[in-house]
OpenMM code with the backbone's topology and positions (N, CA, C; nanometers):
from openmm import Vec3, app, unit

residues = "ILE SER ASP SER LYS PHE LYS VAL ASP ASP LEU ALA ARG GLU LEU ASN TYR SER ARG ARG GLN VAL GLU ARG ILE ILE LYS LYS LEU THR GLY LEU THR PRO GLY GLY PHE ILE ARG GLU ILE ARG LEU GLN LYS ALA ARG THR LEU LEU GLU ASN ARG HIS TYR ALA THR ILE ALA GLU VAL ARG TYR ALA VAL GLY PHE GLU ASN ALA SER HIS PHE SER LYS ILE PHE GLN ASP ARG PHE GLY ILE LYS PRO SER MET VAL GLY".split()
positions = [
    Vec3(10.8500, -17.2960, -2.3920),
    Vec3(10.9436, -17.3758, -2.3110),
    Vec3(10.8776, -17.5289, -2.3416),
    Vec3(10.7392, -17.5306, -2.3584),
    Vec3(10.6975, -17.6636, -2.3182),
    Vec3(10.7049, -17.7196, -2.4855),
    Vec3(10.6816, -17.6806, -2.6188),
    Vec3(10.7631, -17.6903, -2.7223),
    Vec3(10.8665, -17.7846, -2.7111),
    Vec3(10.8729, -17.9164, -2.7705),
    Vec3(10.9948, -18.0603, -2.7574),
    Vec3(11.0669, -18.0083, -2.9129),
    Vec3(10.9991, -17.9582, -2.9877),
    Vec3(11.0664, -17.9101, -3.1327),
    Vec3(11.1719, -17.7721, -3.1296),
    Vec3(11.1253, -17.6946, -3.0475),
    Vec3(11.2306, -17.5906, -2.9730),
    Vec3(11.3496, -17.5825, -2.9726),
    Vec3(11.4260, -17.5533, -3.1084),
    Vec3(11.5641, -17.5651, -3.0755),
    Vec3(11.6369, -17.4379, -3.0906),
    Vec3(11.8086, -17.4363, -3.0882),
    Vec3(11.8656, -17.3332, -3.0927),
    Vec3(11.8862, -17.2349, -3.2299),
    Vec3(11.8237, -17.2933, -3.3380),
    Vec3(11.7726, -17.1872, -3.4609),
    Vec3(11.6627, -17.1354, -3.4584),
    Vec3(11.5654, -17.1779, -3.3930),
    Vec3(11.4438, -17.1264, -3.2909),
    Vec3(11.4783, -16.9993, -3.1645),
    Vec3(11.5831, -17.0341, -3.1242),
    Vec3(11.5900, -16.9384, -3.0264),
    Vec3(11.6134, -16.7863, -3.0944),
    Vec3(11.7466, -16.8568, -3.2078),
    Vec3(11.8096, -16.7246, -3.2351),
    Vec3(11.7358, -16.6499, -3.3563),
    Vec3(11.6070, -16.6823, -3.3827),
    Vec3(11.4943, -16.6793, -3.4291),
    Vec3(11.4199, -16.5446, -3.3780),
    Vec3(11.3837, -16.5939, -3.2559),
    Vec3(11.3895, -16.5157, -3.1621),
    Vec3(11.4084, -16.4248, -3.1024),
    Vec3(11.5305, -16.4295, -3.1029),
    Vec3(11.5912, -16.3473, -3.0339),
    Vec3(11.7023, -16.1857, -3.1553),
    Vec3(11.6653, -16.2543, -3.2873),
    Vec3(11.6739, -16.1787, -3.4016),
    Vec3(11.8216, -16.1349, -3.3952),
    Vec3(11.9028, -16.2920, -3.3780),
    Vec3(12.0853, -16.2642, -3.4171),
    Vec3(12.0828, -16.4531, -3.4992),
    Vec3(12.2110, -16.4654, -3.5375),
    Vec3(12.2193, -16.5498, -3.6219),
    Vec3(12.2676, -16.6602, -3.5286),
    Vec3(12.2820, -16.7651, -3.5617),
    Vec3(12.2784, -16.9305, -3.5038),
    Vec3(12.4314, -16.8780, -3.3879),
    Vec3(12.5089, -16.8337, -3.4686),
    Vec3(12.6746, -16.8427, -3.4242),
    Vec3(12.6767, -16.7548, -3.3261),
    Vec3(12.6157, -16.6187, -3.3614),
    Vec3(12.6013, -16.5237, -3.2245),
    Vec3(12.4899, -16.5636, -3.1133),
    Vec3(12.4408, -16.6331, -3.1249),
    Vec3(12.3725, -16.7126, -3.0006),
    Vec3(12.4578, -16.7843, -2.9607),
    Vec3(12.5484, -16.8797, -3.0261),
    Vec3(12.6213, -16.9930, -2.9501),
    Vec3(12.7090, -16.9150, -2.8930),
    Vec3(12.7937, -16.7857, -2.9322),
    Vec3(12.8989, -16.7351, -2.8661),
    Vec3(12.8429, -16.6550, -2.7370),
    Vec3(12.7241, -16.5800, -2.7445),
    Vec3(12.6634, -16.5718, -2.6178),
    Vec3(12.6122, -16.6581, -2.5162),
    Vec3(12.5750, -16.7302, -2.5520),
    Vec3(12.5117, -16.8342, -2.4185),
    Vec3(12.6582, -16.8760, -2.4008),
    Vec3(12.7875, -16.9098, -2.4913),
    Vec3(12.8426, -17.0148, -2.4193),
    Vec3(12.9227, -16.8931, -2.3286),
    Vec3(12.9332, -16.7442, -2.3672),
    Vec3(13.0770, -16.6642, -2.2750),
    Vec3(12.9668, -16.5690, -2.1537),
    Vec3(12.8055, -16.6420, -2.1485),
    Vec3(12.7601, -16.5944, -2.0269),
    Vec3(12.6927, -16.7377, -1.9379),
    Vec3(12.7060, -16.8522, -1.9850),
    Vec3(12.6732, -16.9400, -1.9366),
    Vec3(12.7613, -17.0495, -1.9226),
    Vec3(12.8330, -17.0692, -2.0008),
    Vec3(12.9235, -17.1935, -2.0080),
    Vec3(12.8618, -17.3044, -2.0822),
    Vec3(12.7741, -17.2640, -2.0931),
    Vec3(12.7465, -17.4008, -2.1355),
    Vec3(12.6834, -17.3785, -2.3612),
    Vec3(12.7060, -17.4833, -2.4053),
    Vec3(12.6248, -17.4496, -2.4870),
    Vec3(12.4537, -17.3844, -2.5129),
    Vec3(12.4196, -17.3123, -2.6726),
    Vec3(12.3151, -17.3241, -2.6664),
    Vec3(12.1822, -17.4346, -2.6313),
    Vec3(12.2235, -17.5612, -2.6689),
    Vec3(12.1536, -17.6610, -2.6733),
    Vec3(12.1639, -17.6935, -2.4890),
    Vec3(12.2138, -17.7337, -2.4630),
    Vec3(12.2614, -17.6817, -2.2982),
    Vec3(12.1746, -17.6276, -2.2154),
    Vec3(12.1840, -17.4657, -2.2889),
    Vec3(12.1175, -17.3896, -2.2281),
    Vec3(11.9471, -17.4421, -2.2026),
    Vec3(11.9357, -17.4670, -2.2743),
    Vec3(11.7735, -17.4858, -2.3416),
    Vec3(11.7315, -17.5632, -2.2548),
    Vec3(11.8164, -17.7098, -2.2519),
    Vec3(11.7644, -17.8037, -2.1935),
    Vec3(11.8013, -17.7904, -1.9871),
    Vec3(11.8948, -17.7193, -1.9556),
    Vec3(11.8939, -17.6210, -1.8197),
    Vec3(11.7904, -17.5843, -1.7763),
    Vec3(11.7367, -17.4368, -1.8914),
    Vec3(11.5892, -17.4138, -1.8801),
    Vec3(11.4596, -17.4827, -1.8612),
    Vec3(11.4655, -17.5647, -1.9064),
    Vec3(11.4125, -17.7215, -1.8934),
    Vec3(11.3634, -17.7946, -1.7550),
    Vec3(11.4931, -17.8129, -1.7470),
    Vec3(11.5085, -17.8878, -1.6128),
    Vec3(11.5165, -17.8163, -1.4796),
    Vec3(11.5398, -17.7100, -1.4990),
    Vec3(11.4758, -17.6365, -1.3711),
    Vec3(11.3925, -17.6265, -1.3609),
    Vec3(11.2477, -17.5432, -1.4930),
    Vec3(11.1524, -17.5698, -1.4569),
    Vec3(11.0446, -17.6635, -1.4499),
    Vec3(11.1278, -17.8202, -1.4788),
    Vec3(11.1017, -17.9677, -1.4443),
    Vec3(11.0765, -17.9147, -1.2714),
    Vec3(11.2149, -17.9359, -1.2414),
    Vec3(11.2316, -17.9069, -1.0770),
    Vec3(11.1319, -17.8252, -0.9938),
    Vec3(11.0976, -17.6979, -1.0430),
    Vec3(11.0237, -17.6145, -0.9752),
    Vec3(10.8734, -17.6548, -1.0019),
    Vec3(10.8079, -17.7479, -1.1015),
    Vec3(10.7072, -17.7508, -1.1243),
    Vec3(10.6885, -17.8707, -0.9824),
    Vec3(10.7658, -17.9649, -1.0229),
    Vec3(10.7344, -18.1072, -0.9490),
    Vec3(10.7767, -18.0419, -0.7849),
    Vec3(10.8863, -17.9823, -0.7461),
    Vec3(10.8692, -17.9318, -0.6575),
    Vec3(10.7373, -17.8782, -0.5605),
    Vec3(10.6927, -17.7817, -0.6290),
    Vec3(10.5607, -17.7032, -0.6037),
    Vec3(10.4294, -17.7638, -0.6344),
    Vec3(10.3915, -17.9411, -0.6819),
    Vec3(10.3510, -17.9927, -0.7279),
    Vec3(10.2079, -17.9553, -0.8067),
    Vec3(10.2541, -17.8689, -0.8971),
    Vec3(10.2116, -17.7963, -0.9777),
    Vec3(10.1220, -17.8996, -1.0908),
    Vec3(10.1602, -17.9985, -1.1325),
    Vec3(10.0915, -18.1208, -1.2002),
    Vec3(10.0972, -18.2390, -1.1195),
    Vec3(9.9827, -18.3388, -1.1789),
    Vec3(9.9188, -18.4379, -1.1042),
    Vec3(10.0370, -18.5487, -1.1016),
    Vec3(10.1181, -18.5729, -1.2296),
    Vec3(10.1818, -18.6411, -1.2784),
    Vec3(10.3368, -18.6114, -1.2991),
    Vec3(10.4674, -18.6987, -1.3559),
    Vec3(10.5849, -18.6777, -1.3745),
    Vec3(10.5683, -18.6477, -1.5336),
    Vec3(10.4648, -18.7326, -1.5588),
    Vec3(10.4425, -18.6904, -1.7525),
    Vec3(10.3961, -18.5810, -1.7893),
    Vec3(10.2896, -18.5431, -1.6923),
    Vec3(10.2372, -18.4044, -1.7367),
    Vec3(10.3430, -18.2767, -1.7289),
    Vec3(10.4265, -18.2936, -1.6312),
    Vec3(10.5321, -18.2553, -1.5802),
    Vec3(10.6442, -18.2174, -1.7116),
    Vec3(10.6481, -18.3462, -1.7252),
    Vec3(10.7534, -18.3942, -1.8752),
    Vec3(10.7246, -18.2986, -1.9938),
    Vec3(10.5837, -18.3137, -1.9800),
    Vec3(10.5171, -18.2658, -2.1577),
    Vec3(10.5478, -18.1001, -2.1533),
    Vec3(10.4970, -18.0838, -2.0276),
    Vec3(10.5047, -17.9124, -1.9972),
    Vec3(10.6247, -17.8226, -2.0644),
    Vec3(10.7216, -17.9292, -2.0077),
    Vec3(10.8853, -17.8954, -2.0031),
    Vec3(10.9979, -17.8862, -2.1494),
    Vec3(10.8454, -17.9731, -2.2478),
    Vec3(10.9289, -17.9989, -2.3753),
    Vec3(11.0003, -18.1333, -2.3843),
    Vec3(10.9375, -18.2220, -2.3045),
    Vec3(11.0387, -18.3368, -2.2637),
    Vec3(10.9370, -18.4711, -2.3371),
    Vec3(10.9572, -18.5106, -2.4590),
    Vec3(10.8487, -18.6081, -2.5027),
    Vec3(10.8913, -18.7557, -2.4632),
    Vec3(11.0127, -18.7826, -2.4083),
    Vec3(11.0678, -18.9573, -2.3802),
    Vec3(11.0888, -18.9528, -2.2285),
    Vec3(10.9929, -19.0070, -2.1805),
    Vec3(11.0114, -19.0572, -2.0473),
    Vec3(11.1309, -19.1239, -1.9596),
    Vec3(11.2123, -19.1950, -2.0307),
    Vec3(11.3151, -19.2633, -1.9704),
    Vec3(11.4204, -19.1494, -1.9972),
    Vec3(11.4377, -19.0876, -2.1348),
    Vec3(11.5515, -18.9788, -2.1350),
    Vec3(11.5349, -18.8659, -2.0371),
    Vec3(11.4071, -18.8279, -2.0335),
    Vec3(11.3894, -18.7284, -1.9100),
    Vec3(11.4479, -18.7311, -1.7843),
    Vec3(11.3834, -18.8682, -1.7161),
    Vec3(11.4651, -18.9423, -1.5991),
    Vec3(11.6046, -18.9313, -1.5863),
    Vec3(11.6464, -18.9896, -1.7237),
    Vec3(11.8019, -19.0266, -1.6519),
    Vec3(11.9002, -18.8466, -1.6696),
    Vec3(11.8317, -18.7633, -1.7785),
    Vec3(11.8903, -18.6443, -1.8084),
    Vec3(11.9082, -18.5312, -1.6152),
    Vec3(11.7352, -18.5591, -1.5851),
    Vec3(11.6984, -18.5294, -1.4335),
    Vec3(11.7838, -18.5624, -1.3425),
    Vec3(11.7868, -18.7312, -1.3452),
    Vec3(11.9274, -18.7527, -1.2182),
    Vec3(12.0243, -18.7239, -1.2396),
    Vec3(12.0875, -18.7018, -1.4000),
    Vec3(12.1990, -18.6394, -1.4110),
    Vec3(12.1965, -18.5671, -1.3532),
    Vec3(12.1470, -18.4120, -1.3549),
    Vec3(12.1563, -18.3075, -1.3061),
    Vec3(12.1447, -18.2778, -1.1967),
    Vec3(12.0194, -18.3540, -1.1484),
    Vec3(12.0049, -18.3033, -0.9694),
    Vec3(12.0080, -18.4279, -0.8766),
    Vec3(12.1059, -18.5625, -0.9013),
    Vec3(12.1318, -18.6345, -0.8620),
    Vec3(11.9942, -18.7129, -0.7907),
    Vec3(11.8869, -18.6835, -0.8231),
    Vec3(11.7548, -18.7714, -0.7824),
    Vec3(11.6581, -18.7902, -0.9020),
    Vec3(11.5700, -18.9302, -0.8662),
    Vec3(11.5190, -18.9329, -0.9747),
    Vec3(11.3636, -18.8037, -0.9739),
    Vec3(11.3350, -18.7891, -1.0983),
    Vec3(11.1868, -18.6692, -1.0692),
    Vec3(11.1019, -18.7271, -0.9664),
    Vec3(11.0319, -18.8710, -0.9615),
    Vec3(10.9621, -18.8941, -0.8507),
    Vec3(11.0164, -18.8765, -0.7170),
    Vec3(11.1081, -18.8785, -0.6696),
    Vec3(11.1895, -18.8300, -0.5342),
    Vec3(11.1691, -18.6821, -0.5234),
    Vec3(11.0843, -18.5877, -0.6045),
    Vec3(11.0948, -18.5133, -0.6076),
    Vec3(10.9920, -18.4012, -0.5044),
    Vec3(11.0005, -18.3393, -0.3971),
    Vec3(10.8980, -18.3078, -0.3384),
    Vec3(10.8382, -18.3554, -0.2117),
] * unit.nanometer
topology = app.Topology()
chain = topology.addChain("A")
for resn in residues:
    res = topology.addResidue(resn, chain)
    for name in ("N", "CA", "C"):
        topology.addAtom(name, app.Element.getBySymbol(name[0]), res)
């Protein structure tokens, strides 16, 4: 989860499925695209880490869940949960 370069092709390879199979399975089970699914897992983990104050800074949390860009992380976190990462906890 901390590898920001982990993409859908990597997930498919880890699961020993084709990319297309992974796309169909994830869409059927979650309603999300595989990229959206990976992002959701990262955001949920970030929220948990922030709530539990597992790291001292938001930057540490961001890197721990694979987001390199601070403004992008803050925007999609707020879009998903309705609050800024700094407001969690």
